[in-house]
C-alpha positions, 0 to 999 in steps of 0.5 A: 491473457497473462499480465506481464509485470515489468520491474527495473532490475539493473542500474543505468549504464552509460556508454560513450557514443562515437561522437565526442561528448555524447552519451548513450543510455542503456537500461536493462529490463527484465520481463517478469511473469506473474509470481516469478519464483525468483522474487518476492513482491512487496507493497508498503502502505503507511497506515500510521497516524502521525508518521513523518515522511520516511523512506523504506530500506531493505537490508540497508539499501533504499527500497522506496522513494526518489532523490533530488538532482543534488542527491538528497532524498526529498520525497518519501512516504507519509501517513496514508501513502502507498509504495509503489502506487501500482504493482509491487517492488521486488526483492529476493525471497528469504530473510530481510530487514526492513527499516524506515528513516525520516527523509534527511531534508527536513529541519533539524527539529524534525529529526532528519535521518532518524530510524523510526521503523525496524522489522525482520520479514521473510517473504516467500518466493513468488508471493505478493505481500502488502506491509501496513505500518500500524500504531500511532506515531508520537513526538512526545519523547524519544521512545515514542518516535517510532512506527510501533508495529506492522501487519504483513498480509499475503496478497493472493490474486483473484481470477480477474475478468474484464467484466468484473470488479474484485474488492477486499476491505482492510481495517486499520482504524485504530479502536475500530469495531469489527466492520462490514462492507456494504454496497448501495445503502446501509442496508444493502448487500454485504460484500465483506463481513466482520473484518477485525482491526489489523486484518483484511477480508478475502476477495469478493466480487462487486455485484450488480455492475452496470455495462461499460468499462467503469462503475461508480459504486457507493460503499458503506462501512457498517459496524458488524451485524448492524445498519450503523455506518461509520461514515454516514454518507458512505463513500462513492468510488469509481472502479475499473473492471478487470481489476482488484482493489483494496478498500481500507480504513484508517485513523484513530477513534475519537481523535480529531486530528486523525479521524476515520477515513476510507481510501482504496488502491489498485492491488492487481490489474 
């Protein structure tokens, strides 16, 4: 059965009701079939160690986050946060300029409203993308107060099945060797291999699942071609069948402030 993606595509319209003082909220929604060619679909993951809390803008218009009741942006996305949590935000296909600014509610010393990211992208109609911000943010000088780089990956949806779990691994651990994703033990079955920094593997099915709608899976990130794990204890994650997940590394090699970490998010469901 086709999944239907919902996206809020119109502003709230408040119409006066018959009784004095009452307001009626009419919110217009549009149902989107998967890969509707009227739109391109964007997810953003802030994988830049040291990043301040930012909001993202598309062609100058706010693309992410929330505002307080006072109209001041008081929520945003810092290192290791993804927008949106589930699904994708939509934009029109074609050329766009995407920027990021520090939220304006921070103290003056933390550079409120400073633009720290500015890149041009050209998403294709009906396609899905994740933008990973990369590099390391530094406050050492005005020139280093930038999210210095990004990677934009096309997300091709696997053929989901409620009896299966799909996974890919994305490597954003600065200074990392190429990595393998391994199940159960350091010498267990290899799910994805030789993933270079700044790239993601293709989709792979997690093997040997147990009955039931969810499965706890122990994953190891090994240096490519070895039984040497980057995280000695591995990472145990509970996944839901019928979904596809991105399992990604982050951090800076040799940096105690931003050590290696491994996290996942739901990519398709």
